[in-house]
C-alpha positions in Angstrom: -58.1 -39.5 92.1 -55.2 -40.3 93.3 -56.4 -43.1 95.3 -58.6 -44.6 92.5 -55.3 -45.1 90.9 -53.7 -46.7 93.6 -56.2 -49.5 94.1 -56.0 -49.9 90.1 -52.6 -51.0 90.5 -52.7 -53.1 93.6 -55.8 -54.8 91.9 -53.9 -55.7 89.0 -51.1 -57.2 90.3 -52.7 -59.0 93.4 -55.0 -60.8 91.2 -52.1 -63.1 89.8 -51.2 -60.6 86.7 -48.6 -62.0 84.8 -45.0 -60.5 86.0 -44.8 -57.2 83.6 -48.0 -56.0 85.9 -45.8 -56.5 88.8 -42.9 -54.2 87.0 -45.1 -51.2 86.1 -46.3 -51.2 89.7 -42.7 -50.5 90.9 -41.7 -48.5 88.0 -45.1 -46.5 88.6 -44.3 -46.5 92.1 -43.7 -42.4 92.7 -46.3 -41.8 90.5 -49.5 -43.2 92.8 -47.9 -42.8 96.0 -47.1 -46.7 97.0 -43.5 -48.0 98.0 -43.3 -50.0 94.8 -40.3 -52.9 95.6 -41.5 -52.9 99.3 -45.4 -53.5 97.9 -43.6 -56.1 95.2 -42.3 -58.2 98.0 -44.9 -58.4 100.0 -47.3 -59.6 97.1 -44.8 -62.0 96.2 -44.6 -63.3 99.9 -48.2 -64.0 100.3 -48.5 -65.7 96.8 -50.4 -63.4 95.0 -46.8 -63.2 92.5 -46.0 -66.3 91.9 -42.2 -67.0 92.2 -40.1 -67.8 89.5 -39.5 -71.3 88.8 -36.2 -73.3 89.2 -36.0 -75.9 86.8 -35.2 -79.5 88.2 -32.5 -81.7 87.1 -34.0 -84.5 86.3 -37.4 -85.9 87.4 -36.8 -85.5 91.0 -36.6 -82.5 93.3 -36.4 -80.5 97.0 -38.9 -78.2 97.2 -39.6 -76.9 100.6 -38.7 -80.1 102.5 -40.4 -82.4 100.3 -38.9 -84.5 97.4 -41.1 -84.1 94.5 -40.8 -86.7 91.6 -42.2 -86.1 88.4 -44.1 -89.5 87.1 -45.1 -87.7 83.7 -47.9 -86.3 82.0 -50.7 -88.2 80.3 -52.6 -86.4 77.3 -56.7 -87.2 77.2 -59.7 -86.0 76.2 -60.5 -83.0 74.1 -63.3 -81.4 76.4 -64.3 -78.4 73.9 -62.9 -77.7 70.3 -59.4 -76.3 70.6 -58.6 -77.6 73.7 -57.3 -80.7 75.2 -57.0 -82.0 78.7 -53.7 -83.4 80.3 -53.4 -85.5 83.7 -49.8 -84.7 85.5 -48.4 -87.3 88.1 -46.2 -87.0 91.1 -44.8 -89.1 94.0 -44.6 -86.5 96.7 -42.6 -87.6 100.0 -42.3 -84.7 102.9 -39.7 -85.2 105.1 -41.5 -84.6 108.5 -45.1 -83.0 109.7 -44.0 -79.8 109.3 -42.9 -80.3 105.0 -46.2 -81.9 105.0 -48.4 -78.9 106.5 -46.4 -76.7 104.1 -47.6 -78.5 101.2 -51.1 -79.1 102.5 -51.8 -75.7 103.3 -50.7 -73.9 100.5 -50.0 -75.6 97.0 -50.3 -74.6 93.4 -49.7 -76.2 89.9 -49.6 -74.6 86.1 -48.9 -75.8 82.9 -46.4 -73.4 80.8 -45.2 -73.8 77.0 -42.8 -72.3 75.2 -45.1 -69.5 74.3 -45.3 -68.6 77.7 -49.2 -69.3 78.0 -50.0 -70.7 81.5 -52.7 -72.8 82.4 -53.6 -73.4 86.3 -54.8 -76.8 88.0 -58.6 -77.5 87.4 -61.7 -80.0 87.3 -62.0 -82.3 85.0 -65.0 -81.9 82.3 -65.8 -85.6 82.4 -64.8 -89.0 84.6 -61.1 -89.9 83.9 -59.5 -93.7 85.0 -60.5 -95.4 87.8 -57.2 -95.4 89.5 -57.6 -91.5 89.9 -59.7 -91.6 92.7 -56.9 -93.2 94.9 -54.7 -90.5 93.9 -54.4 -87.0 96.3 -55.5 -84.2 94.9 -55.3 -80.2 94.9 -58.0 -79.3 97.6 -58.2 -75.9 99.6 -55.4 -74.3 98.1 -53.0 -77.4 99.7 -52.0 -80.8 98.0 -53.4 -83.3 100.0 -54.8 -87.4 100.1 -57.4 -88.3 98.0 -61.2 -87.3 99.2 -63.0 -88.1 101.1 -60.1 -87.6 103.6 -58.2 -84.9 102.0 -55.6 -85.0 105.1 -51.9 -84.4 104.5 -49.3 -86.5 102.9 -47.8 -88.8 105.1 -44.2 -87.8 106.2 -41.2 -89.9 104.7 -43.6 -92.3 102.6 -44.3 -91.3 98.8 -47.9 -90.3 98.3 -49.3 -90.6 95.0 -50.9 -86.3 93.1 -52.7 -86.1 90.5 -53.3 -82.6 88.9 -55.6 -82.0 86.1 -55.1 -79.5 83.2 -57.2 -77.8 80.7 -54.8 -76.9 77.7 -55.0 -75.6 74.2 -54.9 -77.9 71.6 -52.1 -76.7 70.5 -49.7 -76.9 73.4 -46.8 -79.7 72.3 -43.8 -81.3 74.5 -42.6 -77.9 75.2 -45.1 -77.8 78.3 -43.5 -77.6 81.9 -45.5 -78.3 85.1 -44.5 -75.9 87.9 -45.1 -76.5 91.9 -45.3 -73.6 94.1 -45.1 -74.9 97.6 -45.3 -72.4 100.6 -41.7 -72.3 102.6 -43.7 -71.1 105.7 -47.0 -72.2 106.8 -49.4 -69.1 106.2 -51.1 -67.8 109.2 -53.4 -66.4 107.3 -55.6 -67.5 103.7 -53.5 -65.1 100.6 -55.3 -62.3 99.7 -58.4 -62.7 97.9 -60.2 -59.1 97.3 -57.6 -56.6 97.7 -57.4 -53.0 99.3 -55.1 -51.0 101.0 -56.9 -52.2 104.6 -55.8 -55.7 102.9 -52.5 -55.1 102.5 -52.2 -53.0 105.6 -53.0 -56.4 107.4 -50.5 -58.4 105.5 -47.9 -56.1 106.4 -48.4 -56.7 110.0 -48.7 -61.1 108.9 -45.7 -62.3 110.7 -45.2 -65.8 108.7 -46.4 -65.5 105.1 -46.3 -68.6 103.1 -43.7 -67.1 101.0 -43.3 -69.5 98.3 -40.9 -71.4 96.0 -41.6 -73.1 92.8 -39.7 -75.8 90.5 -40.6 -76.6 86.9 -40.2 -80.3 85.3 -39.8 -80.7 81.7 -42.4 -83.3 79.6 -42.2 -86.5 79.5 -44.9 -89.5 79.2 -46.4 -91.3 81.8 -46.3 -94.8 82.6 -49.3 -96.6 84.0 -47.0 -99.2 85.6 -45.3 -97.0 87.7 -49.0 -97.1 89.8 -47.7 -100.7 91.4 -45.8 -98.6 93.9 -48.9 -98.0 95.7 -50.5 -101.2 94.5 -53.2 -99.4 92.2 -53.8 -101.3 88.8 -54.0 -99.5 86.4 
């Protein structure tokens, strides 16, 4: 019975449940025999629990050795009733090869509104503007150049990144966009299935990603900026 309860708590936390579940896991540690705070830190270091995002001061912020410039957001079609699509654009400049590898190996983006609702980036329900084909994308857990190459962004050079969200139709200009990047290149993939064996393996991981995050406030995207990359809107 105790093992079942332990498994249940760890499974809810590791699947990226809200932080209230993480707090419950810590407070209930004594009851289920789990070292709560240590476990919380391990899950945070592997990215199973998202880090708190620091608000950017303006449109540009440094994160894990890369400069992130938020270019803006562009609302699109309504893929289904009660939802709308939003394309979000960044210029990403890694300072060196190590920073480029961090972004390419572990990079997650989220849209968050003032009511605390969260949307992960995802695939478009319909074809977008042709220029999106020339922008970098999220792929394989990281942020990489446009397909079919999907290579790390070149160091010292601003690369265009486009990310798609499907949010609630009533989500407004209070939307913020969070960027989460590894501060270390992970040696293994983040947990996909949770068990005590998995957690013991991660205790031995020498260099988990230990992600950090920054958030940007809503602003409209001006397609004229695409000229920086020689792209015609």
